[in-house]
N, C-alpha and C positions, 0 to 999 in steps of 0.2 A: 504494499500500500504505499504512494508516492515516493518510495525508494529511489526512483528513476526518473524522479524530478529535478530539474536544475536546483542547483545551492542556494538561489536567493529565494527560492518560494520556502523555505523554511527561516529565513534568516531574519533578525530582527533590529529595528534602527539602534543605533548605540546610547549609551547613557555619556554625554559629553562631561569631562569634568567643570565641575562648578555648575553642571545641567540642574533642571527643576524636577522635582521628586513629588508628584502627587501622591496623596494617601487617604483610602479611604478603606472602610470597615466592614467587611463583606458579609459578617458573622454574627458574632457575641460581640457587644461594647467590651472596649478598652477600657482598664484602670488609667485614669488622668497619669498616677505618676510614671507608671510604665511606657503610657505613649508618650511624657515628654521627655522621660529618658532615651528612648530610640531615638527623638526629634535630635535632641542635643548631639547624639552618636554622629547621625547623616551629616548635620552642620558643622561637625568638626572635619569633618574630612573635605567640606567647602560647597557640599550640594545646599541648593534655595530647596524650601519646602513649601508645598501648598496641601493645605488640609482641606476636607470636605465636611458635611454636616453630619454624616454618620461615625463619624469619630466621636462624637458627642452624643451621640442619643442613646437612650436606654430603654427600651421597647421590652419589658422582661426581659429572657435572655436574647431578643434579637437589637441589633443594633438599629432600629428601623424597619417597616415596611421592606417586603421585597422590590416594591416598586421604588423606595427612596434611595437603598441603596445601589439599584440598578442603575437610576438617574446619576449618584452619584459617581460612578463610576462610567457613564458615558459622557459625563460633564468633563472626565478627565480625559477621555477619549478624543472628546472633540476640540480641546485647549489646544492651539499648537504652541504654547509656551512649554506645557508638559513633554518632558522627556522619557521617562519612567513612571510605573505606577506602582507603588508596595501597599501591601495590607498590614492593617495592623494587627491583626489576630486572626484564630480559628475560633472553635466553638461549636457552633451549629447555627446553620442557615442560610449560606450561600445556594442552597438549591431552593429559594424562593424567589431568585432572581432573575435565574433560567429564560422565564419565557418573557421577560421583559427587555431583554437586551436586543442591540441592533447587533447583530454579528458580523455582516460585512462592513460595517462602521467598524469595528474592532479587528477586524482582517485589514482593512486597507490603512489601519494607523500604524501597523507592523510594530507598538510601542512593547517594551519587557514591560508585564506583568508578574511580580514575585509575588507569592503566598503560598501555604501549606495547610497539612490537617484538613480541616474543612472545606478549606479554600481548594481543594479536590475536584470537589462536585463542578468548580466553575473552569478549572482548569481544563478537566477532562470534556465540558461541554463546550468548550472554545473552540478544540481540538475537532469535536465530530463536528460540529457546525461550520465551523470556518477555516479548519486547518493551520489555524494559527498557534505558533509555538510558544509555551508560557514557561516560568521559572517556578518549580516546587522547592522551596528555602524557607528557611527561619524570616520572621517577621519583624516591624517596628516594635511591637511591643511586646515580643516574645526575646530571642537570641539578641535582637539589636539592643534592647533594653537591660541585660544583665552587664553591672557594673562588678569586675571589668569582663569585657565582652570575650567570649572563648576563641581564642587564637584558630584553631580548627577550623572552626565554622567560617569566621573572619577569612581566613586563606580561601577556600574553596568556594564561597559566594561570590568575592569578586574578582577570582580568576573566572567564573564562569561569565558576571556579569560585564568587566570590562573586556576581557581577553577571548571568551568564547568559548574556552579550553577548558576540558575534563579528560581526567588521565587517573583514576583511580584502581589501585591494586584490590584482587578479589580473593577471596578465599576459599582456594578450590583448588585440592590438593591430588584429582584423579590423576592418572595415567592416562593423558589425551591431548591431543592437541588439533585443536579447530576454532575457528574466527565464526563466530555467529553474528549478523547484522538485522537490524531493524531499528522501528521507531521507538524512542522511549517513551512509557506510559507509567512513570512513578504515582505514588498517591497513597494514600490512608485507605485500607483496604474498605471495610465498614462504609466508608462514606463512598467510594466509588458505587458499592454494592448499592447504592440508595438508588443508582441511577439505571439497573438493571431492568428492561423492560417500559424504558421510556426514551425519546427521541435524541437522548443526549447520551447516551451511554456510547462508548467510542468502540469502533470497528477492531478487535484484538489480532486481526492479521497480520501477521511479519512482526509486531510487537516484540517488544522487550518490557516484559513488567516488571515492575520494581513494585511490591509492595510493604506497607509498616501498619502498625495499628498501637493504640494506647488504652487502657484499661478497659481492655475490654476481656470478660471472663472467658477460660479456656473453651467451654463448648461452644462460645459464640464465634471466637477464633475459627474454630473446626467447621462451623454450619457456614461462614462467609467464605470460607475455603471451597467448601462443599458446592456454596451457590457459585461460583467462578466455574466449578470442573464440571457441574451438570449441565451449564448454560454454553461449554464448550470453548470460554474465553481463554483458558489456558491451551487447550490442542492448539488452537490457531496461531497460538503465541511462537516468536521463534526463542523466545528463552524466558524461564521465571527467576527472580530476583528477590529472596525474602530479606527485607530489612528487620528495625529490632521491633521486638514486640513485647513493648513495656507491661508487665505484669497488672492484673487488675486487684485493684484495694479488697476485695474481698469474692469469695467465688461461690457459686451456688452449691455445688456438689462438693462432697467429704474426699470422692476420691477424685481427682483429674489426671488426664497423663498430661507426660510433658512434650513441650513442644517438638520434638523431632517425633514422636508417636503421631503428634497431630499432621504435622508437615509428611509423614511417609504415607497417611491414609491417604493426604490429598493427591500426594504427587506418582504412588505406586505404578500406576498403571499411565502415567504421561508422558505425552512425546517431546516436550521440550526439555530442554536442560534446566535443569534448577538448581540454582546455587543460593546457598545460604548465610547468614551471619555479615550483611553489608551494614555500614553504617550509616545507615538512612531511616530516621523515624523521630520519636518524641526523646529525643537525648540528646546531653551535650555534644556540640562538637559534629552535628549532625551535615552528610554532605549535601552540598545543592544539585538537582538536577533539573534536565530541560524534558519539558513534557511537548513530544511531537519531533523531537530533533534524531536523526538518523544517527544511530550508536552500534557500537563494537563491541562483542566479546571477545576477547582472546584468551582461548584457554591454552598451559603450558606448562613451561619452567617457571614463569610470570604471567599467572591470570590478570588480564585488566580488563577496565572499562573505560571506553574511550568515547570521543567525538569521533565521528568520520570526517566532520569539516567543520570550522567556527561556527558558533551560533549567532555574533554580531556581524551584521554589516557594515565595512568599514570604508 
């Protein structure tokens, strides 16, 4: 899917040094202190910041209605002074935006849109409806608000944003040598599953699916994996990479299998290569990944995941 397109089909416009970053909340309200910390961090790097109303709205667990948050995003898309768009945080609710967006305008803008976790719904929808690449990465009110900021996260985030590069070692020790290519489809497993059966769930043919999750009881982790499996989404993929699955605070059942058992049940008869223990998830120092960009998985003495060509159009 799309792998034979010319490189500029995938590329985004660069974020210039001292450029302007628009910020909006696609999901749950962001704490004022965390938002301010993240803004100060970006300003310390020389960027100008423009916030939107959703950064300051609290409507129960939503940062405004779906229409309001979609309007904020589209205002940043249509503002020629905005070079890139960063999300404040995840939580819940970006799914309410999907039916209110102008995907053709998003596609034409070619702006970097960076978010994570619940923002998976928005990013996967933008890829399916507009074939526009986005960045799955830490956000203004999360990783960027940490003092001091995690150096591992910071390096990989700006390496992708500024240079369009991704070159990460993989924990894969089987005695085989091969190269697998496909477009990257990283995201939070449970959020992606919310889109199943809707027009916004991506076709996973030739995808390198990269999944993580947080605070999901083990039986739900297993259920989501089985949902993807039974839907044929894993079989159509080029490869599956499993990131970090942070444990739930409380399990429902007294006896639960370990993650390896859960993974084995999901992938025992799967067609694609499966790689585990990737440092992508709700963890400090998470790796930033592109949604929709062609990637290469090289397996051998030094297994690695890398961009086939740079993300950013220079």
